[in-house]
C-alpha positions as CSV (number, residue, x, y, z in Angstrom):
1,M,-60.8,76.5,46.1
2,N,-57.9,77.4,43.8
3,A,-57.9,74.5,41.3
4,K,-55.6,74.8,38.2
5,S,-57.2,74.5,34.9
6,P,-56.3,71.6,32.6
7,A,-54.8,73.9,30.1
8,S,-52.2,75.1,32.6
9,R,-51.0,71.6,33.6
10,V,-47.6,70.3,32.3
11,H,-47.5,66.7,31.1
12,R,-44.3,64.7,32.0
13,H,-43.3,61.4,30.2
14,H,-41.7,58.9,32.4
15,F,-39.5,56.2,30.6
16,P,-39.0,52.9,32.1
17,R,-35.7,52.3,33.8
18,W,-34.8,49.4,31.5
19,L,-35.2,51.6,28.4
20,R,-33.0,54.1,29.9
21,R,-30.3,51.7,30.7
22,T,-30.6,50.2,27.2
23,L,-30.2,53.6,25.6
24,I,-27.1,54.3,27.7
25,A,-25.6,50.9,26.7
26,V,-26.3,51.5,23.0
27,I,-24.7,54.9,23.3
28,A,-21.7,53.4,25.1
29,V,-21.3,50.6,22.6
30,A,-21.6,53.1,19.7
31,A,-19.0,55.2,21.4
32,L,-16.7,52.3,21.9
33,L,-17.1,51.0,18.4
34,A,-16.4,54.5,17.1
35,L,-13.3,54.8,19.3
36,L,-12.1,51.2,19.0
37,P,-10.1,51.6,15.7
38,Q,-8.4,54.6,17.2
39,G,-7.5,52.7,20.3
40,I,-6.2,49.8,18.3
41,R,-4.1,52.3,16.2
42,L,-2.8,53.9,19.3
43,G,-2.0,50.6,21.0
44,L,-0.2,49.3,17.9
45,E,1.8,52.6,17.6
46,Y,2.7,52.3,21.3
47,A,3.8,48.8,20.9
48,L,6.0,49.7,17.9
49,H,7.4,52.5,19.9
50,Q,8.3,50.1,22.7
51,Q,10.2,47.9,20.3
52,G,12.3,50.8,19.3
53,L,10.5,52.2,16.3
54,S,10.0,55.6,17.9
55,G,8.8,57.2,14.6
56,A,6.3,54.5,13.7
57,R,2.9,55.9,12.5
58,I,-0.3,54.4,11.3
59,A,-2.6,56.6,9.1
60,D,-5.8,54.7,9.6
61,I,-7.3,51.4,11.1
62,D,-10.8,50.1,10.7
63,F,-12.2,47.2,12.6
64,N,-15.6,45.6,12.4
65,P,-16.2,43.3,15.3
66,F,-19.3,41.9,13.8
67,T,-17.7,40.7,10.6
68,L,-14.2,40.3,12.2
69,E,-12.8,42.4,9.3
70,F,-9.7,44.4,10.0
71,R,-8.1,47.1,7.8
72,L,-4.9,49.1,8.2
73,R,-3.6,51.8,5.9
74,D,-0.2,53.4,5.5
75,L,2.0,52.0,8.2
76,R,5.4,53.7,8.5
77,G,8.0,52.2,10.8
78,G,11.3,53.7,9.4
79,D,13.7,52.2,6.9
80,G,13.0,48.6,7.9
81,L,9.3,48.5,7.9
82,G,6.5,49.9,5.7
83,L,3.0,48.7,4.9
84,E,0.5,50.5,2.4
85,R,-2.5,48.4,3.2
86,L,-3.7,45.4,5.0
87,R,-7.1,43.7,5.1
88,L,-8.0,40.5,6.9
89,R,-11.3,38.9,7.7
90,L,-11.8,36.1,10.2
91,E,-14.7,33.6,10.7
92,W,-16.6,33.6,13.9
93,G,-17.7,30.1,13.8
94,P,-14.3,28.2,14.1
95,L,-13.4,30.3,17.1
96,W,-15.9,28.1,19.2
97,Q,-13.8,25.2,18.1
98,R,-10.5,26.8,19.1
99,R,-9.6,27.6,15.5
100,V,-8.6,30.8,14.1
101,Q,-9.5,30.8,10.5
102,L,-8.6,33.7,8.2
103,R,-11.1,33.8,5.4
104,E,-9.2,36.4,3.5
105,L,-5.9,38.2,3.8
106,E,-4.8,41.0,1.5
107,L,-1.5,42.8,1.8
108,G,0.0,45.5,-0.5
109,G,2.9,47.7,-0.5
110,L,4.9,45.8,2.3
111,H,8.6,46.7,2.7
112,L,10.3,44.5,5.3
113,A,14.0,44.4,6.3
114,V,15.4,41.3,7.8
115,V,19.0,41.7,9.2
116,Q,21.3,39.4,11.1
117,R,23.2,41.2,13.7
118,D,26.9,40.7,14.3
119,D,26.0,38.8,17.4
120,G,24.0,36.3,15.4
121,G,20.6,37.8,16.5
122,W,18.0,38.9,14.2
123,R,16.4,42.4,13.5
124,V,13.1,42.2,11.6
125,G,11.4,45.4,10.4
126,G,13.7,47.4,12.7
127,I,12.7,45.3,15.7
128,D,15.4,43.2,17.5
129,L,14.0,39.8,18.2
130,P,14.7,38.2,21.6
131,P,16.7,34.9,21.6
132,P,14.5,31.7,21.3
133,V,13.4,30.3,24.6
134,Q,12.2,26.9,25.7
135,A,8.5,26.7,24.9
136,A,6.3,26.2,28.0
137,P,4.3,22.9,28.2
138,A,1.0,23.1,26.5
139,A,-2.1,23.5,28.7
140,P,-4.3,20.4,28.9
141,G,-7.0,20.3,26.2
142,P,-7.1,20.8,22.5
143,E,-4.6,23.1,20.9
144,W,-5.6,26.1,18.9
145,G,-5.6,25.7,15.2
146,V,-4.8,28.3,12.5
147,G,-6.3,28.3,9.0
148,L,-6.0,30.4,5.9
149,Q,-8.6,30.1,3.1
150,S,-7.1,32.7,0.9
151,A,-4.2,35.2,1.0
152,R,-2.8,37.6,-1.5
153,I,0.3,39.8,-1.3
154,E,1.0,42.4,-3.9
155,N,3.8,44.9,-4.7
156,S,5.9,44.0,-1.7
157,A,9.7,43.6,-1.1
158,V,11.7,41.7,1.5
159,T,15.4,42.5,1.9
160,V,17.6,40.0,3.7
161,T,21.0,41.2,4.9
162,L,23.5,38.8,6.4
163,P,27.1,39.4,7.2
164,S,28.1,38.0,3.9
165,L,24.9,38.3,1.8
166,A,22.4,41.0,0.7
167,A,19.3,39.8,-1.2
168,T,15.9,41.3,-2.1
169,L,12.8,39.5,-2.9
170,D,10.2,41.7,-4.8
171,V,6.8,40.2,-4.9
172,T,4.6,41.2,-7.6
173,A,1.9,38.9,-6.6
174,L,1.7,36.0,-4.1
175,E,-1.3,33.8,-3.6
176,L,-1.8,31.2,-1.0
177,H,-4.9,29.0,-0.6
178,D,-6.2,26.3,1.7
179,F,-3.8,26.1,4.6
180,Y,-5.2,24.5,7.8
181,T,-3.4,23.1,10.6
182,W,-6.2,20.8,11.5
183,Q,-6.4,19.3,8.0
184,P,-2.8,18.3,7.4
185,Q,-3.7,16.2,4.3
186,Q,-5.3,19.2,2.6
187,A,-3.1,20.5,-0.3
188,T,-2.1,24.1,0.0
189,A,-1.7,26.0,-3.3
190,L,1.0,28.6,-3.8
191,Q,1.6,30.9,-6.7
192,L,4.4,33.4,-6.6
193,E,5.3,36.1,-9.2
194,G,8.2,38.4,-8.4
195,R,12.0,39.0,-8.7
196,V,15.0,37.9,-6.8
197,N,17.8,40.5,-6.8
198,G,16.1,41.9,-10.1
199,S,15.7,38.5,-11.8
200,A,12.2,37.4,-12.6
201,L,10.8,34.5,-10.6
202,N,7.7,32.4,-11.0
203,L,6.7,29.7,-8.7
204,Q,3.5,27.5,-8.9
205,A,3.2,24.6,-6.4
206,H,0.8,22.4,-4.4
207,A,2.0,20.9,-1.1
208,T,0.9,19.3,2.1
209,P,3.5,20.9,4.4
210,L,1.9,19.7,7.7
211,A,1.4,16.0,6.8
212,A,3.3,13.3,8.2
213,V,4.6,12.4,4.7
214,I,5.1,15.9,3.0
215,E,4.2,15.9,-0.6
216,A,4.8,18.8,-3.2
217,Q,4.9,19.3,-6.8
218,G,5.0,22.4,-9.0
219,R,7.1,24.4,-11.5
220,L,9.8,26.9,-11.0
221,S,10.9,29.5,-13.5
222,L,13.8,31.9,-12.9
223,Q,15.4,34.2,-15.2
224,P,19.2,34.7,-15.1
225,L,20.1,35.3,-11.5
226,A,23.8,36.4,-10.4
227,V,24.7,33.6,-8.1
228,A,28.0,35.1,-6.7
229,P,26.3,36.9,-3.8
230,F,24.7,33.6,-2.6
231,L,28.0,31.6,-3.0
232,T,29.5,33.6,0.0
233,L,27.5,31.2,2.2
234,A,29.2,28.1,0.8
235,P,32.0,26.4,2.8
236,E,35.5,27.8,2.4
237,G,37.9,26.3,-0.1
238,L,35.4,26.2,-3.0
239,P,36.7,28.0,-6.2
240,A,35.5,31.5,-6.7
241,V,32.4,31.5,-9.0
242,D,30.6,34.2,-10.8
243,A,27.7,33.2,-13.1
244,Q,24.0,33.8,-13.8
245,L,21.6,30.8,-13.2
246,A,18.3,30.3,-15.1
247,V,15.7,27.6,-14.3
248,A,12.6,26.4,-16.0
249,S,11.7,23.1,-14.3
250,D,9.0,20.9,-12.9
251,F,9.7,19.4,-9.6
252,S,8.2,17.1,-6.9
253,Y,9.1,16.2,-3.4
254,R,7.9,13.4,-1.0
255,G,9.4,12.6,2.3
256,D,9.2,12.2,6.0
257,A,11.8,12.5,8.7
258,V,13.7,9.4,7.6
259,E,13.5,9.3,3.7
260,Q,12.9,11.9,1.1
261,R,12.6,11.8,-2.7
262,I,13.1,14.7,-5.0
263,T,12.6,14.7,-8.8
264,Q,13.3,17.4,-11.3
265,K,12.6,17.7,-15.1
266,G,13.3,20.7,-17.2
267,T,16.2,23.0,-17.9
268,V,18.9,24.6,-15.8
269,G,21.2,27.1,-17.6
270,V,24.3,28.9,-16.4
271,S,25.6,31.9,-18.3
272,R,28.4,34.3,-18.0
273,L,30.4,31.7,-15.9
274,T,33.7,32.6,-14.4
275,L,35.4,30.1,-12.2
276,G,38.8,30.8,-10.5
277,Q,41.1,28.9,-8.3
278,T,44.6,30.4,-8.4
279,P,46.1,30.3,-10.9
280,W,43.3,28.6,-13.0
281,R,40.7,30.7,-14.5
282,V,37.7,29.2,-16.4
283,T,35.0,31.1,-18.3
284,G,31.9,30.1,-20.2
285,E,29.2,32.0,-22.2
286,G,26.5,29.5,-21.5
287,M,25.8,26.0,-20.2
288,L,22.4,24.4,-20.4
289,W,21.1,21.2,-18.8
290,D,17.9,19.7,-20.3
291,G,16.8,16.5,-18.5
292,G,15.6,15.1,-15.3
293,L,16.8,14.2,-11.8
294,D,15.6,11.5,-9.3
295,L,17.1,11.8,-5.9
296,T,16.4,9.6,-2.8
297,L,17.8,10.5,0.6
298,H,17.8,8.1,3.6
299,Q,18.7,9.6,6.9
300,G,20.5,12.5,5.1
301,A,22.6,10.2,2.9
302,V,22.1,9.5,-0.8
303,A,20.3,6.3,-1.2
304,A,19.6,6.4,-4.9
305,L,20.4,9.0,-7.7
306,A,19.4,8.9,-11.3
307,V,20.1,11.7,-13.7
308,D,19.1,11.7,-17.4
309,G,19.3,14.2,-20.1
310,A,21.5,16.3,-22.4
311,A,24.0,19.1,-21.6
312,T,25.5,21.8,-23.9
313,L,28.3,24.2,-23.4
314,D,29.1,27.4,-25.4
315,H,32.5,29.1,-25.6
316,L,34.5,27.6,-22.8
317,T,37.9,29.0,-22.1
318,A,40.5,27.8,-19.4
319,G,44.0,28.6,-18.6
320,D,46.4,30.6,-16.4
321,A,44.6,33.8,-15.1
322,G,47.9,35.7,-15.7
323,A,48.7,34.6,-19.1
324,E,48.1,36.5,-22.3
325,R,45.8,33.9,-23.9
326,P,44.0,30.9,-22.6
327,L,45.3,27.3,-22.6
328,L,42.0,26.1,-24.0
329,V,39.2,27.4,-26.0
330,L,36.1,25.4,-27.0
331,A,33.5,26.9,-29.0
332,R,30.8,24.3,-28.3
333,A,30.3,21.0,-26.5
334,R,27.2,18.8,-26.3
335,A,26.7,15.7,-24.2
336,D,23.7,13.5,-25.3
337,G,22.4,10.6,-23.3
338,V,23.9,11.7,-19.9
339,A,23.2,9.2,-17.2
340,L,24.1,9.3,-13.6
341,R,23.4,6.3,-11.4
342,G,24.0,6.9,-7.8
343,S,27.2,8.9,-7.0
344,N,29.7,6.6,-8.8
345,D,28.4,5.8,-12.2
346,I,28.5,8.3,-15.0
347,G,27.5,7.5,-18.6
348,I,27.3,9.6,-21.7
349,A,26.2,8.3,-25.0
350,E,27.9,10.9,-27.1
351,L,30.2,13.7,-26.4
352,A,30.4,16.2,-29.4
353,L,33.1,19.0,-29.4
354,E,33.5,21.8,-31.8
355,G,36.0,24.6,-32.3
356,L,38.8,23.3,-30.1
357,Q,41.7,25.6,-29.8
358,L,44.6,24.4,-27.6
359,A,47.8,26.4,-27.0
360,L,50.6,24.3,-25.6
361,R,54.0,25.9,-24.6
362,R,57.1,24.0,-23.6
363,D,59.5,26.1,-21.7
364,A,63.4,26.2,-21.9
365,A,63.6,23.4,-19.3
366,G,61.4,21.1,-21.5
367,K,58.4,21.3,-19.3
368,V,54.9,21.8,-20.8
369,R,53.5,24.8,-18.9
370,L,50.2,24.0,-17.3
371,P,48.6,26.1,-14.4
372,E,49.3,24.4,-11.1
373,A,47.1,24.9,-8.1
374,A,48.9,26.2,-5.1
375,D,46.8,24.1,-2.8
376,A,46.1,21.1,-4.8
377,P,44.3,18.3,-2.9
378,P,46.5,15.3,-1.8
379,A,46.3,12.3,-4.0
380,P,44.1,9.6,-2.6
381,A,45.9,7.0,-0.6
382,P,45.9,3.4,-1.8
383,G,42.8,1.6,-0.5
384,D,40.6,4.7,-0.7
385,S,37.2,4.5,-2.4
386,A,37.4,3.5,-6.1
387,P,36.8,6.3,-8.7
388,P,33.3,6.6,-10.1
389,A,32.5,4.4,-13.1
390,L,32.8,6.5,-16.4
391,H,31.7,5.2,-19.7
392,I,31.3,7.3,-22.8
393,G,30.1,5.7,-25.9
394,R,31.6,8.2,-28.4
395,I,33.6,11.3,-28.4
396,V,33.8,13.1,-31.6
397,L,35.6,16.4,-32.6
398,G,34.4,18.4,-35.5
399,G,34.4,21.9,-37.0
400,D,37.6,24.0,-37.1
401,N,40.1,22.8,-34.3
402,T,43.7,23.9,-33.8
403,V,46.5,22.9,-31.6
404,E,49.2,25.4,-31.3
405,F,52.6,24.2,-30.0
406,T,55.4,26.3,-29.0
407,D,58.7,24.7,-27.9
408,Q,61.2,27.0,-26.3
409,S,63.6,24.1,-25.3
410,V,65.2,24.2,-28.7
411,T,66.9,27.0,-30.6
412,P,65.4,28.7,-32.4
413,A,62.0,28.0,-30.7
414,Y,59.8,25.7,-32.6
415,R,56.2,26.7,-33.6
416,E,53.6,24.6,-35.3
417,T,49.8,24.8,-35.7
418,L,48.0,21.5,-36.2
419,R,44.5,21.9,-37.7
420,I,42.3,18.9,-36.8
421,S,39.5,18.4,-39.2
422,A,38.1,15.3,-37.4
423,A,38.8,13.1,-34.4
424,E,36.8,10.2,-32.7
425,I,37.2,7.9,-29.9
426,T,34.7,5.1,-29.1
427,G,34.2,2.8,-26.1
428,V,35.7,4.8,-23.3
429,D,34.8,2.7,-20.1
430,N,36.7,2.4,-16.9
431,R,34.6,-0.4,-15.6
432,T,36.5,-2.9,-18.0
433,P,40.1,-1.4,-18.1
434,G,41.1,-4.2,-20.4
435,Q,38.7,-3.1,-23.1
436,A,40.3,-1.0,-25.8
437,A,38.9,2.4,-26.9
438,A,39.3,2.9,-30.6
439,F,40.5,6.4,-32.0
440,K,40.9,8.1,-35.3
441,V,42.3,11.6,-36.0
442,T,42.6,13.5,-39.2
443,A,44.8,16.7,-39.1
444,H,46.8,19.0,-41.3
445,A,49.7,21.4,-40.8
446,G,50.6,24.3,-43.1
447,K,49.1,24.0,-46.6
448,Y,50.2,20.6,-47.6
449,T,51.1,18.4,-44.6
450,A,48.5,15.8,-43.7
451,L,48.4,13.4,-40.7
452,E,46.0,10.5,-40.0
453,L,46.2,8.5,-36.7
454,R,44.2,5.5,-35.9
455,G,44.4,2.7,-33.4
456,E,43.4,1.5,-30.0
457,V,44.3,2.5,-26.4
458,L,43.7,1.2,-23.0
459,P,43.3,4.5,-21.2
460,F,42.5,3.2,-17.7
461,T,45.4,0.7,-17.2
462,S,48.3,1.7,-14.8
463,R,50.8,1.1,-17.7
464,V,50.7,2.4,-21.2
465,N,49.0,0.1,-23.8
466,L,48.5,1.4,-27.3
467,K,48.1,0.2,-30.9
468,L,48.9,3.0,-33.4
469,H,48.9,3.3,-37.2
470,S,49.7,6.6,-38.5
471,E,50.2,8.1,-42.0
472,L,52.2,11.3,-42.5
473,Q,52.4,13.2,-45.8
474,A,54.4,16.1,-47.2
475,L,56.1,17.4,-44.0
476,D,58.6,19.9,-44.9
477,L,61.8,18.9,-43.0
478,P,63.5,22.3,-42.7
479,H,60.9,23.2,-40.2
480,L,62.2,20.4,-38.0
481,T,65.8,21.9,-37.9
482,P,65.7,23.0,-34.3
483,Y,65.2,19.3,-33.2
484,T,67.7,17.6,-35.8
485,V,70.4,20.1,-34.6
486,R,69.7,19.3,-31.0
487,Y,69.4,15.5,-31.3
488,L,71.5,14.8,-34.4
489,G,73.8,17.8,-34.9
490,Y,72.6,18.6,-38.4
491,N,70.6,21.3,-40.1
492,L,68.0,20.2,-42.6
493,S,68.5,22.5,-45.5
494,S,65.7,21.0,-47.6
495,G,63.6,18.0,-47.8
496,Q,60.2,16.5,-47.4
497,L,59.1,13.6,-45.3
498,G,56.3,11.0,-45.6
499,A,56.0,8.2,-43.0
500,T,54.0,5.3,-42.1
501,T,54.1,4.3,-38.5
502,K,53.0,1.0,-36.8
503,L,53.6,1.0,-33.1
504,T,52.6,-1.2,-30.3
505,I,53.0,-0.5,-26.7
506,K,52.2,-3.3,-24.2
507,D,52.6,-2.5,-20.5
508,D,55.2,0.2,-21.3
509,V,57.1,-2.0,-23.7
510,M,57.3,-0.3,-27.1
511,E,57.9,-2.1,-30.3
512,G,57.3,-0.5,-33.7
513,N,58.4,0.3,-37.2
514,N,58.4,3.5,-39.4
515,D,58.5,3.4,-43.1
516,L,60.1,6.7,-43.9
517,R,59.9,8.4,-47.3
518,I,62.4,11.4,-47.7
519,H,62.4,13.4,-50.7
520,K,65.2,15.9,-51.9
521,L,66.9,15.9,-48.5
522,T,70.1,18.0,-47.9
523,V,71.8,18.4,-44.6
524,E,74.5,20.8,-43.2
525,Q,76.7,20.2,-40.2
526,A,75.7,22.2,-37.1
527,D,76.9,20.6,-33.8
528,P,79.9,18.4,-33.8
529,E,79.1,16.9,-30.5
530,K,75.8,15.6,-31.5
531,M,77.1,14.6,-34.9
532,A,79.7,12.4,-33.1
533,H,77.0,10.7,-31.3
534,L,75.2,9.8,-34.5
535,K,78.3,8.9,-36.2
536,E,79.0,6.4,-33.4
537,Q,75.9,4.7,-34.3
538,L,76.2,5.1,-38.0
539,K,79.9,4.5,-38.3
540,I,80.0,6.4,-41.7
541,P,79.6,10.2,-42.4
542,L,75.9,11.0,-42.5
543,D,76.2,12.8,-46.0
544,T,77.8,9.7,-47.4
545,A,75.0,7.4,-46.0
546,L,72.3,9.7,-47.2
547,Y,73.8,9.8,-50.8
548,M,74.2,6.1,-50.9
549,L,70.5,5.7,-49.9
550,K,69.1,8.1,-52.5
551,D,67.5,6.8,-55.8
552,K,67.8,8.4,-59.1
553,D,65.0,10.7,-58.2
554,D,66.8,12.0,-55.0
555,N,64.5,10.0,-52.7
556,I,65.2,7.9,-49.8
557,A,63.1,5.0,-48.4
558,L,64.0,3.6,-44.9
559,E,62.5,1.2,-42.5
560,L,63.2,2.6,-39.0
561,P,62.5,0.2,-36.2
562,I,61.9,1.6,-32.8
563,S,61.8,0.0,-29.3
564,G,62.1,0.7,-25.6
565,N,60.7,0.5,-22.2
566,L,58.8,3.5,-21.1
567,H,59.0,2.3,-17.6
568,D,62.7,2.4,-17.6
569,P,63.9,5.6,-15.8
570,S,66.8,6.0,-18.2
571,F,64.4,5.9,-21.2
572,D,64.8,8.9,-23.6
573,I,62.9,9.0,-26.8
574,S,65.5,11.2,-28.5
575,D,68.2,8.4,-27.7
576,V,65.9,5.7,-28.9
577,I,65.4,7.6,-32.3
578,N,69.0,8.6,-32.6
579,T,70.2,5.0,-32.1
580,A,67.5,3.5,-34.4
581,L,68.1,6.1,-37.1
582,G,71.9,5.4,-37.0
583,K,71.5,1.6,-37.1
584,T,68.9,1.7,-39.9
585,M,70.9,4.0,-42.1
586,K,73.9,1.9,-41.7
587,L,72.1,-1.2,-42.4
588,A,70.4,0.2,-45.4
589,T,73.6,1.6,-46.9
590,M,75.3,-1.7,-46.4
591,S,72.6,-3.7,-47.9
592,Y,72.6,-1.4,-51.0
593,L,76.3,-1.8,-51.6
594,K,76.2,-5.7,-51.1
595,L,73.4,-6.0,-53.7
596,L,75.2,-3.7,-56.1
597,L,78.7,-5.2,-55.7
598,Q,77.9,-8.9,-55.4
599,P,79.7,-11.2,-55.6
600,Y,82.4,-8.9,-54.5
601,S,80.5,-7.8,-51.3
602,S,81.2,-10.6,-48.9
603,L,84.2,-8.7,-47.4
604,L,82.2,-5.4,-47.1
605,T,83.0,-3.9,-43.7
606,L,82.9,-0.7,-41.8
607,A,86.3,0.9,-41.0
608,S,87.4,3.6,-38.7
609,M,90.2,5.9,-39.8
610,A,93.0,7.3,-37.8
611,D,91.2,10.7,-38.0
612,G,88.1,9.4,-36.5
613,A,86.2,9.3,-39.8
614,G,84.0,6.3,-40.4
615,N,84.1,4.6,-43.8
616,I,82.8,1.6,-45.7
617,K,85.6,-0.6,-46.7
618,L,84.9,-2.4,-49.9
619,E,86.6,-5.6,-51.0
620,A,90.3,-5.1,-51.7
621,F,92.1,-5.3,-55.1
622,T,94.9,-7.8,-54.5
623,F,98.4,-7.9,-56.3
624,A,101.1,-10.2,-56.8
625,P,104.1,-9.7,-54.4
626,G,106.3,-7.0,-55.6
627,S,104.0,-6.0,-58.5
628,A,101.7,-3.0,-59.2
629,A,99.9,-4.6,-62.1
630,L,96.2,-5.3,-61.8
631,D,95.2,-8.9,-62.2
632,P,92.9,-9.2,-65.4
633,Q,90.6,-11.4,-63.4
634,Q,89.7,-8.2,-61.4
635,Q,88.2,-6.5,-64.2
636,P,84.6,-7.5,-63.5
637,Y,85.1,-6.0,-60.0
638,L,86.3,-2.8,-61.6
639,E,83.1,-2.8,-63.7
640,K,81.0,-3.1,-60.6
641,I,82.6,-0.1,-58.9
642,G,82.3,1.8,-62.2
643,T,78.5,1.0,-62.2
644,L,78.4,2.4,-58.6
645,F,79.8,5.7,-59.8
646,Q,77.4,5.9,-62.7
647,Q,74.5,5.3,-60.2
648,R,76.1,7.7,-57.6
649,P,78.0,10.3,-59.8
650,K,78.8,12.4,-56.7
651,L,80.4,9.6,-54.9
652,Q,83.9,9.9,-53.5
653,L,86.3,6.9,-53.1
654,R,89.5,6.5,-51.2
655,L,92.1,4.2,-52.6
656,C,94.6,3.1,-49.9
657,G,97.6,1.0,-51.1
658,Y,99.3,-1.5,-48.9
659,A,102.8,-3.2,-49.1
660,T,103.4,-6.3,-47.1
661,T,106.3,-8.4,-46.0
662,A,106.0,-10.5,-49.1
663,D,106.9,-7.4,-51.1
664,R,110.4,-7.3,-49.7
665,P,112.9,-8.0,-52.5
666,Q,115.8,-10.4,-52.0
667,P,119.2,-8.7,-52.5
668,P,121.3,-9.9,-55.5
669,K,123.9,-12.5,-54.8
670,G,126.9,-10.8,-53.5
671,K,125.3,-7.6,-52.6
672,P,124.3,-6.3,-49.1
673,P,120.5,-5.9,-48.3
674,L,118.9,-2.5,-48.5
675,D,119.0,-0.5,-45.4
676,E,115.7,0.1,-43.5
677,A,115.2,3.6,-44.9
678,A,115.7,2.5,-48.5
679,M,113.5,-0.6,-48.0
680,T,110.7,1.7,-46.5
681,A,110.9,4.0,-49.4
682,L,110.8,1.1,-51.9
683,L,107.7,-0.4,-50.2
684,E,105.8,3.0,-50.0
685,N,106.5,3.6,-53.6
686,L,105.1,0.2,-54.5
687,A,101.9,0.7,-52.4
688,H,101.4,4.0,-54.0
689,E,101.8,2.6,-57.5
690,R,99.2,0.1,-56.8
691,A,96.7,2.8,-55.7
692,E,97.6,4.8,-58.7
693,A,96.9,1.7,-61.0
694,V,93.5,1.1,-59.7
695,K,92.7,4.9,-60.1
696,A,94.0,4.9,-63.6
697,A,91.8,1.8,-64.5
698,L,88.7,3.4,-63.1
699,V,89.3,6.7,-64.8
700,A,90.4,5.2,-68.2
701,Q,88.1,2.3,-68.5
702,H,85.1,3.2,-66.6
703,G,84.8,6.9,-66.9
704,V,85.1,7.9,-63.2
705,A,86.2,11.5,-62.8
706,P,89.7,11.8,-61.2
707,Q,88.5,14.2,-58.7
708,Q,86.2,11.5,-57.2
709,L,89.1,9.3,-56.5
710,F,91.7,10.1,-53.7
711,V,94.9,8.2,-53.2
712,C,95.7,7.7,-49.5
713,H,99.2,7.8,-48.1
714,P,100.9,4.5,-48.7
715,A,101.1,2.1,-45.8
716,F,102.8,-1.1,-44.8
717,D,101.0,-4.1,-43.2
718,A,103.5,-6.1,-41.3
719,A,101.0,-9.0,-40.5
720,A,102.5,-12.4,-41.7
721,T,99.2,-13.2,-43.6
722,A,98.7,-9.7,-45.0
723,Q,98.1,-9.6,-48.8
724,P,99.6,-6.9,-51.0
725,R,96.4,-4.9,-51.9
726,V,94.5,-1.6,-52.4
727,E,91.6,-1.1,-50.1
728,P,88.7,1.1,-51.6
729,L,87.0,3.3,-48.8
730,L,83.8,5.2,-49.3
């Protein structure tokens, strides 16, 4: 029997079938786990390719199904999409409750481009999104929830391109904590540090974005950001604006679908402002608001609004964009105690202005040149909503302020610079139109001219209501020659003016008085037509009237009343002044002469000569019929006239002799009467002798210079009651 030895036998190990299957399964799972990340990578790349990103590549993906941790590295999807790294980790437990909870989300180096296409659709990361569709009805049962315990995004950028806007958000770091759709009352924390179009942005907030009543509070900090790119989204018709916006503010929000309340407290600054609406152009170096806002909206409309704080403005300019210099320059403005209640109640405790420069120009047509908007809004129709209430406790102007005025309506053009050292107005309130606002202004022109204005005004009545008291000192009159030539017809060769004005305007009706103090005034004739108009009011030559009004120091004091109705279409302030000046000078001249010549002034009148010249006619010297001898009883009157010449050594006097019917001589008995020619010669000679007699008496007895006395051509007065006389005419 050929039996094998034990040494030659081969031993075989037989594994159980279940073990073999288990080993195969383990090997398959291990292979699957090893190949799963690559499968996910290829699947994602394929999906991106299908969406049009043909060059999309992912460097590496790692996925742990046991810990539900997913990692992605270096996604490149072209110019619109890039991602350096992504890490997220889910929780297994909540999945059994139909909740997807991200425990951690880390994202870095994201570059995402969001573009609105011309057709209104969107392209995100280079992928064209389909138009929105109606959502299908939810399946019965509880909905899936989404939660995020912690998320952090670093060193990422999102660019948004619209047809009229391009903006970039650079995210240095963004953290989000505790966002759960199944816990709507849970506050979500957000912290963002980054840049918007290169301007630093910092946002810290807590919010309940999914609650029925949403609440949020936080703080926003934004370094100067150019706002012009974003204003392209504003409605048409708004002025063109270029500025930089800066914010450092706390805020809060609480609201539902019906009512929302927003509060803000902090600073909002605007710098490098340029505001343009043809032809206006406004610029400002800086504006700062420091205060708070409380706004309540109800169904989209403002239900309540309260604003409190202070505002400052630095270096504002405004004027015609095409002009060489701005109309207005303001170095600084500050508004304290600003209060806005609703949309129709604005209050300011004090508005302080500094460094005002105002340049006004009146053109040849007499119109003050101001920029006029080509498309100005129409004036509100009667019955429209009332203007907002405005009340300002005090407006004060300080520092160095100037008003430059150029008037090209006169020749030569008038130019003056008024320096305002202080100005104040109190009690501006349109809620009570009948309440007067008090004002006071102190100003200077040139080196020595001073002006002070004070009074009250009703700025919100439909008609002008004003009480004014002004003091003017040391105004050089030759500078006003362009106006005196235009309105009076005279050049002012020299002189200085001081004036006290008290003026009241009630419902457009003006009544006032000017106490004028004129020093060393001399005038020259310039415009005969304008002179004639003044002479019509004055009735005597201006130089004569001025000479009569001057005192021994060559000064003139006048009270000039002024009145008129501003509402009268024919009202012209130049005519008012012209008429008032003529009447006042005439009255003052006559009053002076009556006082000096009394009791010989009762017959003092104004006379018009044949040549059109106006004269003051003094009381006449009377004579006995047929005589040229002065009555001794008229010596006191001669002395009065002599005194007048002593006080007015440059005065000139006309002596006009008259003969009358009583001077006709009766012919001797038996002789024929004189013929008419001889009688006329006789009477003219008598009238001439009478004038010469008065002249001789004034020269010999009272020291009047002969060159100051002028004998008129003799005249005959045929009136039955006429007296033989000599009429002195100034």
